[in-house]
Backbone as JSON, one array per atom type, in Angstrom:
{
  "sequence": "MNKNIFSLICAIITSVLWGSAFVAQDMGMDFIGPHTFNVGRFLVGFLSLLPFFLFFELKKIKEKKFDVKKVFSYLVLLGFILGIGQALQQISLIYTNVANTGVFTVMYVLIVPFISYFIFSKKIHWSIWPAVILCVVGGLLLSELKNISVRFGDTLSILSAFCWAFHIIYISKTVKFFNFPITIAMSQCFIAFVFTILPMLIYEDPLLHNILKDSYEILYVGVLSSGLAFLLQTYSLQNLTPAPAAIIFSLEGVFAAIFAWLILDQFLNEIKILGILLILFAVIFSQITPIYDKKNYGRN",
  "N": [[192.96, 214.29, 72.66], [193.6, 211.44, 70.8], [193.27, 211.54, 67.29], [192.56, 209.5, 65.57], [191.36, 207.88, 67.55], [189.0, 209.55, 68.37], [187.52, 209.67, 65.92], [186.9, 207.16, 65.74], [185.21, 206.63, 68.1], [183.38, 208.66, 67.44], [182.24, 206.98, 64.99], [181.33, 204.69, 66.33], [179.51, 205.74, 67.93], [177.68, 206.94, 66.16], [176.48, 204.58, 64.83], [175.35, 203.49, 66.85], [172.95, 205.33, 67.11], [171.9, 205.08, 64.17], [171.21, 202.41, 64.5], [169.25, 202.46, 66.6], [167.34, 203.92, 65.11], [165.96, 202.31, 63.28], [163.87, 201.17, 64.59], [162.31, 203.46, 65.1], [161.82, 204.45, 62.65], [160.21, 202.43, 61.32], [157.95, 202.9, 63.26], [157.28, 205.24, 62.66], [155.68, 205.5, 60.42], [152.71, 205.27, 60.87], [150.66, 206.61, 60.4], [151.45, 208.24, 58.16], [153.04, 208.65, 54.89], [156.05, 207.07, 53.49], [157.67, 209.01, 52.16], [156.65, 211.22, 53.07], [157.65, 211.02, 55.82], [160.28, 210.93, 55.64], [160.91, 213.44, 54.15], [159.84, 215.2, 56.4], [161.99, 214.32, 58.54], [164.62, 215.1, 57.38], [164.21, 217.64, 57.0], [164.06, 218.26, 59.78], [166.77, 217.74, 60.58], [168.15, 219.19, 59.23], [167.48, 221.74, 60.48], [168.29, 221.6, 63.05], [171.0, 221.36, 62.99], [171.57, 223.87, 61.8], [171.96, 226.14, 63.82], [174.57, 225.64, 64.91], [175.83, 225.48, 62.49], [176.22, 228.09, 61.92], [177.22, 229.49, 64.23], [179.95, 228.02, 64.38], [180.87, 227.42, 61.99], [180.53, 229.11, 59.89], [181.82, 231.57, 59.58], [184.46, 230.88, 59.36], [184.31, 229.41, 56.84], [183.98, 231.42, 55.02], [186.45, 232.79, 55.4], [188.12, 231.37, 53.99], [189.51, 230.12, 50.76], [187.66, 228.65, 48.28], [187.16, 225.93, 45.96], [184.32, 226.7, 44.71], [182.51, 225.73, 42.94], [183.16, 223.0, 42.65], [182.64, 222.26, 45.45], [179.88, 222.56, 45.64], [178.96, 220.81, 44.01], [179.74, 218.55, 45.05], [178.32, 218.51, 47.3], [175.68, 218.45, 46.47], [175.38, 216.05, 45.24], [176.04, 214.49, 47.56], [173.82, 214.83, 49.06], [171.83, 214.21, 47.1], [172.27, 211.42, 46.88], [171.95, 210.51, 49.44], [169.31, 211.05, 49.82], [167.89, 209.51, 47.99], [168.87, 206.94, 49.16], [167.69, 206.88, 51.55], [165.01, 206.69, 50.85], [164.55, 204.84, 49.54], [165.27, 202.77, 51.63], [163.4, 203.42, 53.43], [160.75, 203.01, 52.13], [161.14, 200.32, 52.22], [160.62, 199.29, 54.4], [157.76, 198.97, 54.77], [157.34, 196.53, 53.3], [158.76, 194.53, 54.01], [160.34, 193.25, 56.85], [161.58, 195.02, 59.96], [163.95, 193.69, 60.62], [165.02, 192.45, 58.45], [165.39, 194.62, 56.68], [167.4, 196.12, 58.05], [169.42, 194.15, 58.05], [170.14, 193.75, 55.03], [170.59, 196.24, 54.7], [172.77, 196.95, 55.79], [174.62, 195.59, 54.21], [176.05, 197.21, 52.87], [178.71, 197.31, 53.86], [179.96, 195.23, 52.36], [179.89, 196.11, 49.92], [181.54, 198.84, 50.12], [184.41, 198.21, 50.37], [185.07, 196.95, 47.86], [184.0, 198.66, 45.86], [185.91, 200.82, 46.58], [188.31, 199.58, 46.24], [188.46, 198.59, 43.52], [187.11, 200.4, 41.8], [187.93, 203.15, 42.73], [190.75, 202.33, 43.36], [191.81, 202.23, 45.77], [194.03, 201.54, 48.73], [193.73, 198.68, 50.53], [193.61, 197.09, 53.68], [194.56, 193.72, 54.23], [192.98, 192.55, 56.47], [190.58, 193.65, 56.26], [189.01, 192.05, 54.43], [188.32, 189.29, 55.51], [186.87, 190.57, 57.82], [185.04, 191.7, 56.68], [183.63, 189.47, 55.38], [182.89, 188.07, 58.15], [181.01, 190.08, 59.09], [178.96, 190.21, 57.22], [177.98, 187.48, 57.66], [177.21, 187.55, 60.36], [175.31, 189.44, 60.26], [173.23, 188.13, 58.79], [172.69, 185.93, 60.3], [171.44, 187.49, 62.27], [169.33, 188.12, 61.24], [167.86, 186.12, 60.89], [168.0, 183.19, 59.3], [166.03, 181.3, 58.39], [163.81, 182.87, 57.79], [164.29, 184.72, 55.88], [163.46, 186.12, 52.61], [163.12, 186.42, 49.19], [162.03, 189.19, 48.58], [159.93, 192.22, 47.55], [160.47, 194.43, 49.11], [163.19, 193.55, 50.42], [164.74, 193.6, 48.01], [164.65, 196.36, 47.68], [166.0, 197.45, 49.79], [168.71, 196.35, 49.62], [169.2, 197.96, 47.11], [169.49, 200.05, 48.52], [171.55, 199.75, 50.29], [173.77, 199.87, 48.17], [173.61, 202.72, 47.69], [174.18, 203.86, 50.37], [176.87, 202.99, 50.56], [178.14, 204.47, 48.41], [177.64, 206.82, 49.33], [179.34, 206.73, 51.87], [181.91, 206.71, 50.87], [182.09, 209.13, 49.14], [181.5, 211.12, 51.4], [184.03, 210.46, 52.49], [185.98, 211.5, 50.45], [185.0, 214.2, 50.11], [185.67, 215.75, 52.5], [188.21, 215.76, 52.6], [189.06, 217.92, 50.56], [187.34, 219.75, 51.53], [186.95, 220.43, 54.76], [184.74, 220.78, 56.67], [182.86, 219.59, 58.87], [180.1, 219.99, 60.1], [178.85, 221.63, 57.88], [178.86, 220.02, 56.02], [177.08, 217.79, 56.88], [174.84, 219.47, 57.23], [174.16, 220.6, 54.72], [173.66, 218.38, 53.18], [171.59, 217.3, 54.32], [169.47, 219.23, 53.86], [169.61, 219.39, 50.98], [168.34, 216.61, 50.45], [166.33, 216.89, 51.73], [164.91, 218.6, 49.91], [165.07, 217.09, 47.33], [163.21, 215.39, 48.21], [160.67, 216.26, 48.43], [159.25, 216.38, 45.92], [158.54, 213.68, 45.29], [156.77, 212.99, 47.37], [154.63, 214.88, 47.38], [153.79, 213.98, 44.86], [152.89, 211.19, 45.2], [151.69, 210.83, 47.59], [149.57, 212.05, 50.31], [150.08, 214.59, 52.06], [149.17, 215.54, 55.42], [148.67, 217.83, 58.05], [147.89, 217.25, 60.35], [148.43, 214.43, 60.46], [150.88, 214.42, 60.41], [151.58, 215.18, 62.58], [150.85, 213.47, 64.68], [152.83, 211.6, 64.25], [155.18, 212.87, 65.07], [156.85, 212.62, 67.21], [158.48, 210.38, 66.3], [159.54, 211.3, 64.12], [161.02, 213.62, 65.17], [163.02, 212.53, 66.48], [164.27, 210.75, 64.94], [164.97, 212.62, 63.08], [166.63, 214.61, 64.58], [168.52, 213.08, 65.9], [169.16, 210.66, 64.18], [169.53, 211.63, 61.86], [170.46, 214.39, 61.77], [172.48, 214.62, 64.18], [173.88, 212.16, 63.74], [174.79, 212.07, 61.0], [176.61, 214.19, 61.26], [178.59, 213.09, 63.09], [179.29, 211.12, 61.55], [180.5, 212.22, 59.39], [182.71, 213.54, 60.87], [184.04, 211.11, 61.64], [185.17, 210.05, 59.1], [186.89, 211.69, 58.78], [189.39, 210.86, 59.57], [189.26, 208.11, 59.29], [189.49, 205.51, 57.12], [187.22, 204.55, 54.18], [186.62, 201.81, 54.07], [187.26, 200.48, 56.51], [185.69, 202.12, 58.03], [183.29, 201.64, 57.12], [182.74, 198.88, 58.35], [182.81, 199.34, 61.07], [180.54, 201.0, 61.15], [178.6, 199.09, 60.24], [177.92, 198.21, 62.97], [175.33, 198.96, 63.38], [173.49, 197.4, 62.73], [173.69, 195.52, 64.76], [172.98, 197.03, 66.9], [170.37, 197.68, 66.16], [169.08, 195.26, 66.43], [169.37, 195.2, 69.13], [167.95, 197.09, 70.2], [165.38, 196.57, 69.06], [164.74, 194.4, 70.83], [164.74, 195.59, 73.37], [162.83, 197.64, 73.08], [160.76, 197.03, 71.59], [160.1, 194.36, 72.33], [161.18, 191.95, 70.94], [162.51, 188.93, 70.84], [165.83, 187.99, 71.37], [167.51, 185.23, 70.08], [169.7, 182.24, 70.54], [171.1, 182.52, 68.15], [171.02, 185.08, 67.07], [172.29, 186.21, 69.07], [174.94, 184.96, 68.54], [175.41, 186.3, 65.89], [175.49, 188.99, 66.88], [177.96, 189.02, 68.13], [179.68, 187.75, 66.19], [179.99, 190.21, 64.56], [180.78, 192.05, 66.54], [183.44, 190.96, 66.88], [184.37, 191.1, 64.14], [184.59, 193.99, 63.96], [186.42, 194.63, 65.89], [188.74, 193.2, 65.19], [189.24, 194.1, 62.71], [190.22, 196.93, 63.31], [192.49, 196.56, 65.03], [194.04, 194.84, 63.93], [195.7, 196.16, 61.74], [197.47, 197.7, 63.13], [199.19, 196.07, 64.16], [200.61, 195.46, 62.09], [202.41, 196.93, 59.74], [203.24, 196.88, 57.17], [203.16, 197.62, 53.87], [200.03, 197.5, 51.74], [197.58, 196.14, 49.71], [196.8, 197.85, 46.35], [199.13, 200.15, 44.58]],
  "CA": [[192.59, 213.15, 72.4], [193.97, 210.78, 69.48], [192.52, 211.92, 66.16], [191.92, 208.18, 65.31], [190.68, 207.19, 68.82], [187.95, 210.12, 68.27], [186.9, 209.45, 64.88], [186.32, 205.73, 66.03], [184.18, 207.04, 68.8], [182.04, 208.9, 66.53], [181.65, 206.04, 63.97], [180.3, 203.7, 67.01], [177.93, 206.6, 68.33], [176.77, 206.9, 64.83], [176.24, 203.11, 64.52], [174.25, 203.26, 67.87], [172.04, 206.1, 66.63], [171.53, 204.46, 63.17], [170.49, 201.26, 64.88], [168.13, 202.82, 67.24], [166.43, 204.77, 64.18], [165.02, 201.58, 62.7], [162.38, 201.04, 65.26], [161.37, 204.74, 65.3], [161.43, 204.74, 61.23], [159.21, 201.67, 61.34], [156.52, 203.18, 63.91], [157.09, 206.47, 62.21], [154.51, 205.36, 59.23], [151.12, 204.73, 61.57], [149.74, 207.83, 59.77], [152.11, 208.99, 57.22], [153.96, 207.69, 54.0], [157.69, 206.97, 53.57], [158.16, 210.15, 51.55], [156.53, 212.32, 54.12], [158.39, 210.85, 56.92], [161.74, 211.37, 55.15], [160.67, 215.17, 54.27], [159.87, 215.65, 57.96], [163.43, 213.82, 58.99], [165.52, 215.92, 56.56], [164.04, 219.2, 57.5], [164.16, 218.45, 61.35], [167.91, 217.28, 60.73], [168.65, 220.38, 58.77], [167.29, 222.69, 61.32], [168.84, 221.12, 64.3], [172.24, 221.79, 62.66], [171.91, 225.05, 61.33], [172.68, 226.99, 64.53], [175.95, 225.26, 65.01], [176.65, 226.09, 61.38], [176.04, 229.84, 61.94], [177.84, 229.8, 65.11], [180.95, 227.45, 64.41], [181.85, 227.23, 60.62], [180.01, 230.23, 58.58], [182.88, 232.6, 59.36], [185.83, 230.14, 58.78], [184.41, 229.32, 55.53], [184.03, 233.01, 54.48], [187.86, 233.1, 55.58], [189.03, 230.57, 53.11], [189.11, 230.13, 49.64], [187.36, 227.13, 47.76], [186.57, 225.87, 44.51], [182.75, 226.63, 44.99], [181.8, 224.49, 42.02], [183.52, 221.56, 43.1], [182.1, 222.12, 46.63], [178.74, 222.77, 45.67], [178.67, 219.66, 43.47], [179.71, 217.18, 45.97], [177.42, 218.39, 48.24], [174.48, 218.28, 45.86], [175.58, 214.74, 44.77], [175.93, 213.47, 48.68], [172.32, 215.07, 49.19], [171.03, 213.32, 46.18], [172.59, 209.88, 47.22], [171.17, 210.39, 50.83], [167.81, 211.12, 49.57], [167.63, 208.36, 47.23], [169.08, 205.91, 49.82], [166.82, 206.79, 52.55], [163.62, 206.76, 50.37], [164.59, 202.98, 49.29], [165.06, 201.91, 52.9], [162.16, 203.77, 54.12], [159.71, 202.21, 51.55], [161.36, 198.6, 52.24], [160.09, 198.82, 55.75], [156.56, 198.85, 54.34], [156.86, 195.56, 52.47], [159.54, 193.49, 54.61], [160.29, 193.75, 58.55], [162.85, 195.65, 60.21], [165.31, 192.56, 60.58], [165.63, 192.04, 56.96], [165.94, 195.8, 56.42], [168.47, 196.38, 58.9], [170.37, 193.3, 57.23], [170.58, 194.01, 53.78], [170.94, 197.72, 54.44], [174.34, 196.68, 56.31], [175.36, 194.89, 53.06], [177.16, 198.25, 52.27], [179.98, 196.83, 54.49], [180.59, 194.33, 51.58], [180.14, 197.11, 48.7], [182.61, 199.81, 49.99], [185.63, 198.03, 49.96], [184.89, 196.54, 46.37], [184.12, 200.11, 45.3], [186.98, 201.51, 47.11], [189.58, 199.13, 45.66], [188.39, 198.15, 41.99], [187.15, 201.73, 41.08], [189.05, 204.09, 43.15], [192.01, 201.77, 43.34], [192.56, 202.44, 47.0], [194.69, 200.65, 49.57], [192.78, 197.97, 51.63], [194.52, 196.09, 54.42], [194.07, 192.43, 54.18], [192.03, 192.25, 57.55], [189.21, 194.12, 55.95], [188.47, 191.11, 53.76], [187.54, 188.53, 56.4], [186.07, 191.05, 58.54], [183.62, 192.26, 55.96], [182.58, 188.18, 55.61], [182.31, 187.84, 59.36], [179.81, 191.13, 59.39], [177.97, 189.7, 56.35], [177.44, 186.16, 58.18], [176.77, 188.01, 61.4], [174.16, 190.26, 59.7], [172.48, 186.99, 58.05], [172.48, 185.51, 61.39], [170.72, 188.33, 62.84], [167.92, 188.03, 60.4], [167.02, 184.39, 61.03], [168.07, 182.73, 57.94], [164.82, 180.61, 57.88], [162.67, 183.96, 57.55], [164.76, 185.34, 54.81], [162.73, 185.62, 51.29], [163.44, 187.32, 48.01], [160.76, 190.07, 48.34], [160.23, 193.71, 46.91], [161.04, 195.17, 50.33], [164.32, 193.16, 50.5], [165.52, 194.39, 47.1], [164.93, 197.85, 47.77], [166.95, 197.54, 51.05], [169.9, 196.13, 48.94], [169.75, 198.82, 46.48], [169.86, 201.29, 49.42], [173.05, 199.78, 50.71], [174.73, 200.73, 47.18], [173.71, 204.22, 47.95], [175.31, 204.25, 51.53], [178.27, 202.53, 50.15], [178.92, 205.45, 47.77], [177.85, 207.93, 50.48], [180.2, 206.76, 52.76], [183.15, 206.92, 50.06], [182.21, 210.51, 48.79], [182.17, 211.82, 52.0], [185.5, 210.7, 52.89], [186.54, 212.43, 49.49], [184.71, 215.64, 50.26], [186.18, 216.0, 53.7], [189.44, 215.88, 51.94], [189.36, 219.42, 50.36], [186.27, 220.6, 52.49], [186.65, 219.89, 56.07], [183.72, 221.35, 57.38], [181.76, 218.62, 59.0], [178.87, 220.69, 60.18], [178.31, 222.28, 56.75], [178.6, 218.89, 55.05], [175.95, 217.49, 57.18], [173.67, 220.17, 57.11], [174.1, 220.83, 53.44], [173.15, 217.19, 52.51], [170.05, 217.0, 54.84], [168.7, 219.96, 53.2], [169.51, 218.99, 49.66], [167.87, 215.52, 50.58], [164.75, 217.48, 52.04], [164.4, 219.33, 48.81], [164.96, 216.17, 46.39], [162.23, 214.32, 48.67], [159.52, 217.03, 48.32], [158.58, 216.17, 44.87], [157.9, 212.41, 45.25], [156.05, 213.21, 48.66], [153.77, 215.61, 46.66], [153.08, 213.23, 43.77], [152.65, 209.79, 45.7], [151.19, 211.07, 48.97], [148.77, 213.4, 50.71], [150.62, 214.78, 53.62], [148.27, 216.22, 56.06], [149.36, 218.21, 59.04], [147.31, 216.51, 61.66], [148.78, 213.09, 60.53], [152.42, 214.46, 60.49], [151.95, 215.71, 63.91], [150.54, 212.1, 64.97], [154.13, 210.7, 64.46], [155.88, 214.03, 65.27], [157.92, 212.24, 67.96], [159.33, 209.44, 65.74], [160.3, 212.17, 63.37], [161.74, 214.43, 65.66], [163.85, 211.64, 67.0], [165.13, 210.23, 63.77], [165.62, 213.73, 62.53], [167.66, 215.43, 65.42], [169.65, 212.09, 66.3], [169.77, 209.78, 63.36], [169.62, 212.46, 60.59], [171.5, 215.7, 62.14], [173.73, 214.43, 64.69], [174.5, 210.84, 63.27], [175.34, 212.36, 59.85], [177.59, 215.04, 61.57], [179.65, 212.29, 63.31], [179.83, 210.19, 60.43], [181.6, 212.93, 58.7], [183.87, 213.68, 61.57], [184.7, 209.76, 61.79], [185.57, 210.0, 57.86], [188.13, 212.38, 58.64], [190.41, 210.23, 59.94], [188.97, 206.66, 58.91], [189.13, 205.28, 55.46], [185.99, 204.18, 53.97], [186.36, 200.31, 54.33], [187.07, 200.0, 58.16], [184.81, 203.0, 58.58], [181.99, 200.81, 56.94], [182.57, 197.8, 59.07], [182.33, 199.83, 62.33], [178.96, 201.51, 60.96], [177.49, 198.05, 60.36], [177.34, 197.91, 63.98], [174.09, 199.43, 63.29], [172.57, 196.05, 62.68], [173.61, 195.04, 66.03], [172.26, 197.75, 67.91], [168.98, 197.45, 65.89], [168.58, 193.91, 67.1], [169.27, 195.33, 70.84], [166.71, 197.94, 70.33], [164.15, 196.1, 69.06], [164.63, 193.22, 71.78], [164.33, 196.43, 74.64], [161.64, 198.44, 72.81], [159.57, 196.15, 70.75], [160.14, 192.96, 72.95], [161.63, 190.96, 69.89], [163.33, 187.75, 71.42], [167.08, 187.68, 70.94], [167.8, 183.77, 70.45], [171.46, 182.17, 70.58], [171.61, 182.71, 66.54], [170.89, 186.36, 66.86], [173.37, 186.67, 69.89], [176.1, 184.67, 67.93], [175.44, 187.06, 64.82], [176.06, 190.0, 67.3], [179.15, 188.53, 68.76], [180.75, 187.93, 64.96], [180.11, 191.67, 63.9], [181.68, 192.74, 67.32], [184.73, 190.4, 66.71], [184.82, 191.74, 63.0], [184.9, 195.22, 64.0], [187.72, 194.82, 66.68], [189.76, 192.61, 64.37], [189.57, 195.42, 61.54], [190.91, 197.95, 63.99], [193.45, 196.22, 65.77], [195.15, 193.89, 63.2], [196.41, 196.94, 61.11], [197.99, 198.11, 64.16], [200.53, 195.47, 64.45], [200.92, 194.95, 60.66], [202.77, 198.02, 59.58], [203.65, 196.65, 56.21], [202.43, 197.94, 52.76], [199.02, 196.44, 51.22], [196.73, 196.65, 48.72], [197.63, 198.36, 45.24], [199.29, 201.45, 44.78]],
  "C": [[193.23, 212.61, 70.98], [192.93, 211.01, 68.5], [191.79, 210.52, 65.53], [191.17, 207.78, 66.06], [189.14, 208.11, 68.64], [187.28, 209.96, 67.26], [186.39, 207.9, 65.16], [185.15, 205.92, 67.15], [182.98, 207.69, 68.24], [181.61, 208.05, 65.69], [180.7, 204.88, 64.93], [179.26, 204.49, 67.51], [177.2, 206.55, 67.26], [176.06, 205.49, 64.58], [175.09, 202.89, 65.69], [172.86, 204.11, 67.59], [171.34, 205.66, 65.3], [170.57, 203.44, 63.71], [169.08, 201.54, 65.67], [166.74, 203.34, 66.24], [165.61, 203.8, 63.39], [163.73, 201.18, 63.0], [161.7, 202.25, 65.19], [161.18, 204.96, 63.73], [160.02, 203.83, 61.13], [157.62, 202.33, 61.9], [156.35, 204.55, 63.36], [155.97, 206.6, 61.2], [153.52, 204.93, 59.67], [150.31, 205.63, 60.87], [150.21, 208.48, 58.57], [152.92, 207.97, 56.2], [155.36, 207.97, 54.18], [158.05, 208.32, 53.24], [157.97, 211.45, 52.62], [157.2, 212.33, 55.31], [159.78, 211.38, 56.65], [161.89, 212.98, 54.84], [161.03, 215.83, 55.68], [161.73, 215.55, 58.58], [164.33, 214.9, 58.61], [165.48, 217.26, 57.06], [164.23, 219.39, 59.04], [165.98, 218.38, 61.35], [168.78, 218.62, 60.27], [168.42, 221.48, 59.7], [167.9, 222.81, 62.54], [170.3, 221.33, 63.81], [172.54, 223.19, 62.19], [172.57, 226.14, 62.53], [174.12, 226.93, 64.87], [176.72, 225.72, 63.82], [177.17, 227.56, 61.45], [177.25, 230.15, 62.94], [179.6, 229.52, 64.93], [181.61, 227.35, 63.19], [181.56, 228.39, 59.67], [181.32, 231.13, 58.63], [184.24, 232.19, 58.97], [185.74, 230.04, 57.34], [184.45, 230.56, 54.57], [185.43, 233.15, 54.41], [188.76, 232.54, 54.56], [188.36, 230.3, 51.83], [188.76, 228.86, 49.06], [186.85, 227.0, 46.21], [185.15, 225.76, 44.84], [182.01, 225.86, 44.07], [181.85, 223.08, 42.24], [182.78, 221.24, 44.55], [180.74, 221.82, 46.69], [178.2, 221.34, 44.75], [178.74, 218.36, 44.0], [178.81, 217.52, 46.86], [175.91, 218.17, 47.84], [174.59, 216.69, 45.62], [175.5, 213.86, 46.31], [174.2, 213.66, 49.05], [171.31, 214.07, 48.35], [171.08, 211.87, 46.49], [171.64, 209.75, 48.44], [169.79, 210.23, 50.49], [167.33, 209.8, 48.89], [167.73, 206.98, 48.21], [167.93, 205.68, 51.01], [165.36, 206.33, 52.13], [163.61, 205.26, 50.11], [164.52, 202.53, 50.63], [164.13, 202.26, 53.65], [160.97, 203.02, 53.56], [159.86, 200.8, 51.8], [160.7, 198.22, 53.35], [158.34, 198.6, 55.66], [156.37, 197.21, 53.9], [157.88, 194.26, 53.23], [159.78, 194.07, 56.17], [161.77, 194.18, 58.63], [164.06, 194.81, 60.5], [166.03, 192.35, 59.15], [166.18, 193.49, 56.37], [167.1, 196.08, 56.91], [169.74, 195.64, 58.32], [171.05, 193.65, 55.99], [170.85, 195.5, 53.61], [172.65, 197.67, 54.83], [175.17, 195.99, 55.3], [176.4, 195.83, 52.47], [178.8, 198.03, 52.62], [180.7, 195.96, 53.46], [181.03, 195.37, 50.17], [181.48, 198.06, 48.82], [183.88, 199.4, 49.56], [186.06, 197.37, 48.7], [185.04, 197.84, 45.57], [185.34, 200.82, 45.36], [188.24, 200.94, 46.28], [189.49, 198.94, 43.87], [187.89, 199.46, 41.27], [187.97, 202.84, 41.34], [190.48, 203.65, 43.34], [192.83, 202.3, 44.91], [193.12, 201.3, 47.88], [194.05, 200.09, 50.36], [193.6, 196.9, 52.39], [193.74, 194.65, 54.27], [193.18, 191.93, 55.11], [190.75, 192.69, 56.94], [188.47, 192.74, 55.2], [187.82, 190.14, 54.52], [186.58, 189.25, 57.34], [184.64, 191.71, 58.03], [182.95, 190.72, 55.65], [182.1, 187.74, 56.89], [180.89, 188.64, 59.5], [178.55, 190.5, 58.43], [177.37, 188.47, 56.94], [176.84, 186.81, 59.49], [175.34, 188.43, 61.16], [172.99, 189.21, 59.13], [171.8, 186.3, 59.41], [171.31, 186.28, 62.39], [169.26, 188.61, 62.22], [167.2, 186.97, 60.49], [167.09, 183.91, 59.65], [166.56, 182.03, 57.57], [163.48, 181.63, 57.48], [163.0, 184.85, 56.5], [164.01, 185.07, 53.45], [163.28, 186.82, 50.52], [162.12, 188.09, 48.04], [161.05, 191.5, 47.61], [161.02, 194.18, 48.12], [162.69, 194.79, 50.26], [165.23, 193.63, 49.25], [165.71, 195.6, 47.18], [166.07, 197.89, 48.96], [168.52, 197.32, 50.29], [170.29, 197.27, 48.05], [170.12, 200.41, 47.15], [171.33, 201.1, 49.81], [174.14, 200.16, 49.63], [174.69, 202.19, 47.49], [174.36, 204.54, 49.14], [176.6, 203.95, 51.16], [178.83, 203.96, 49.48], [178.9, 206.79, 48.57], [178.76, 207.99, 51.1], [181.57, 207.54, 51.86], [183.02, 208.34, 49.52], [182.16, 211.41, 49.93], [183.35, 211.93, 52.39], [186.24, 211.43, 51.88], [186.41, 213.86, 49.77], [185.24, 216.16, 51.49], [187.93, 216.71, 53.42], [189.77, 217.41, 51.47], [188.22, 220.34, 51.1], [185.77, 220.36, 53.76], [186.01, 220.75, 56.89], [182.43, 220.53, 57.82], [180.2, 218.97, 59.16], [177.98, 221.04, 58.8], [177.71, 221.09, 55.89], [177.41, 218.32, 55.42], [174.53, 218.23, 57.11], [173.16, 220.53, 55.69], [173.18, 219.44, 52.9], [171.91, 217.01, 53.11], [169.13, 218.06, 54.04], [168.52, 219.72, 51.74], [168.43, 217.96, 49.35], [166.58, 215.9, 50.52], [164.27, 217.67, 50.79], [164.17, 218.32, 47.68], [163.65, 215.34, 46.77], [160.8, 215.17, 48.58], [158.65, 216.75, 47.12], [157.75, 214.85, 44.75], [156.56, 212.25, 46.62], [154.51, 213.72, 47.94], [152.81, 214.86, 45.35], [152.52, 211.89, 44.34], [151.88, 209.99, 46.67], [150.36, 212.16, 49.18], [149.18, 213.83, 52.01], [149.36, 215.91, 54.13], [149.09, 216.54, 57.49], [149.14, 217.59, 60.41], [147.76, 215.08, 61.89], [150.22, 213.36, 60.99], [152.46, 214.67, 62.24], [151.59, 214.52, 64.82], [152.05, 211.26, 65.27], [155.56, 211.6, 64.43], [157.3, 213.43, 66.17], [159.1, 211.52, 67.21], [160.06, 210.45, 64.87], [161.34, 213.19, 63.9], [163.11, 213.35, 66.34], [164.81, 211.14, 65.96], [165.8, 211.7, 63.1], [166.75, 214.52, 63.39], [168.87, 214.34, 65.55], [170.26, 211.47, 65.2], [169.98, 210.72, 62.11], [170.79, 213.6, 61.03], [172.64, 215.29, 63.0], [174.4, 213.25, 64.32], [175.17, 211.46, 62.0], [176.57, 213.25, 59.85], [178.79, 214.11, 62.1], [179.8, 211.28, 62.37], [180.75, 210.88, 59.68], [182.65, 213.02, 59.64], [184.59, 212.21, 61.63], [185.42, 209.73, 60.24], [186.78, 210.81, 57.8], [189.63, 211.8, 58.84], [190.31, 208.48, 59.47], [188.93, 206.57, 57.38], [187.82, 204.53, 55.34], [185.73, 202.74, 54.39], [186.32, 200.06, 55.76], [186.11, 200.97, 58.66], [183.04, 201.99, 58.5], [181.83, 199.5, 57.98], [182.16, 198.38, 60.42], [180.66, 200.67, 61.92], [177.91, 200.27, 60.87], [177.16, 197.62, 61.73], [176.03, 198.23, 64.14], [173.22, 198.13, 63.4], [172.5, 195.24, 64.2], [172.98, 195.72, 67.09], [170.56, 197.99, 67.43], [168.2, 196.45, 66.39], [168.25, 194.25, 68.48], [167.91, 196.19, 70.98], [165.42, 197.58, 70.11], [163.7, 194.99, 69.95], [164.02, 194.68, 72.93], [163.15, 197.35, 74.18], [160.6, 197.74, 72.25], [159.4, 194.69, 71.35], [160.37, 191.99, 71.84], [162.91, 190.01, 70.69], [164.96, 187.65, 70.7], [167.46, 186.05, 71.11], [169.44, 183.5, 70.32], [172.0, 182.41, 69.13], [171.64, 184.18, 66.54], [172.24, 186.68, 67.58], [174.84, 186.17, 69.05], [176.21, 185.82, 66.87], [176.15, 188.41, 65.29], [177.58, 189.87, 67.65], [180.22, 188.43, 67.16], [180.72, 189.19, 64.57], [180.94, 192.33, 65.0], [183.19, 192.38, 67.16], [185.44, 191.03, 65.3], [185.24, 192.98, 63.27], [186.16, 195.37, 64.9], [188.86, 194.3, 65.95], [190.13, 193.56, 63.29], [190.29, 196.37, 62.01], [192.08, 197.61, 64.3], [194.65, 195.59, 64.97], [196.13, 195.07, 62.25], [197.58, 197.54, 62.0], [199.46, 197.49, 64.46], [201.14, 194.92, 62.91], [201.24, 196.18, 59.76], [203.29, 198.09, 57.95], [202.62, 197.29, 55.08], [201.46, 196.9, 52.23], [198.06, 197.06, 50.36], [197.59, 196.91, 47.38], [197.94, 199.63, 45.39], [198.58, 202.44, 43.6]]
}
């Protein structure tokens, strides 16, 4: 299979898993706090990837020489960004609804190309900019404009979007010199788990019997949205640059709306359906246009 197609498929599956996770994240705080939920999901994500790391990548890593300090610093940075971003997103669900959290989280699709171009001087195909605008408009339509208010939870969601933007960019940079997706995904889950323990102990009172009551949600989000999705995200960024990858990942807003309709019986009206179609069109447009336009673009 073509590498770009494989990465594209990985990115789409990642967006499906992330989109479905919003419902589980919201339902997973019936008996525990957001930090306790995140500690559980990151631990499960780490444990679910550990056997694959031991079987597929550990031996290969031992056979190659790396700048250990550089690899370690990038993995710690990824885990730290992941922990902060997930904490902001999870807490936001307490103060605002799933739709708003999903929409404002997807704003990373607007932040990534700006960071890539203006900070890291990366080439950006012209088709990314209209695609970004369509994704933002589609996301706002999915949230229902009349229900959007500037609340504390919305602010946390926007802050988390900045974390996801830097997370996407730094994974893309990491795979360039340390191309071991399982190790990257597993390590960042473990590091995020470590960073999240302290706020859990300070702000919450984690009790085992309460954690067990939300165990299904923790397992679902931990195995699929943390372990598998972050692994597939890393695979997708092997061959996709951050800006178009972010647009594909923004499909999580579409799938969040669909899963909320299927599981929570939230009605999809004409406005939300239009938002879904706009995002789908933006993704297709951003992927097909560069194929027919081989000219140089962006700045060198």
